[in-house]
N, C-alpha and C positions, 0 to 999 in steps of 0.2 A: 079903570079909564085907560084905551089907549093914548098916547100919545105921539103924533107922528114924527116928531125930529125925536124920540129916542128905539132904539138898541130895541125888541122884544123880549130879546137873549138874554142881555145880562144888563141894557137901562142905562143904559150909556147910551154918549151920543150919536146921533148913530151918522151927520153930516150930508145927509136929505136936502137939496136944497131942492123936492118941489113941496115940504112940509116950510120950506119960507117964505113968507110971501116978497122980499126981499129977493129971492132970488128964484120963484119960482115958474119964472120962465125959461132958465136953463134947463138939462139935460140931467140930472141925478150920473153920478159917478158909478152905480152902479149898470147904468147904459152900457157900457166899459167893460167889462167880465164878467165873466162866466162864471157862475155861483153851481159847487154842484148841487145836485139836486135832494142827496140826500142829505145835504147841511137844513135845509126846506123844512123837511118831513121832519126832521128829529124838534122839528116847536112842535105845542098842543097845539091840536085843531080852529082851539081861538083865537093864536094866535100870531094863524097865517095873515098874508094878505093885506092883513094892517098898517103897518107900517115899514119901509127898511131896516136889514140887520145894521147894524154898523160894519166898519171893513174886516174888524178885529174876525168876528163872532161868523161872515157872512166865509167867511177866510180864504180871502183876496187880499189879502195887504201884499204880498207880493206880488204878486197882475197890477196894480197900483203900481207901484214904484215904477216899474217895465215902463210900465209907459207912459211918467214925467216924462217930459223932455230933460236931456242932459244937459248943461252946463256948459258950455264952455270956457 
């Protein structure tokens, strides 16, 4: 059974705002990053397009860190 708040690759929380009714009106973190299509293609077909990967499995942690505003 697919859980929209869990990463289909590792089972960890994926931090998807759309999967949480309290934050479903906000854009998901994945909207602001570029995920390599090869990462998505590596998932078994039955796991694709069901829920967000976590940032680690999507291999975008560096992009998310770079996008964080710096605190002076």
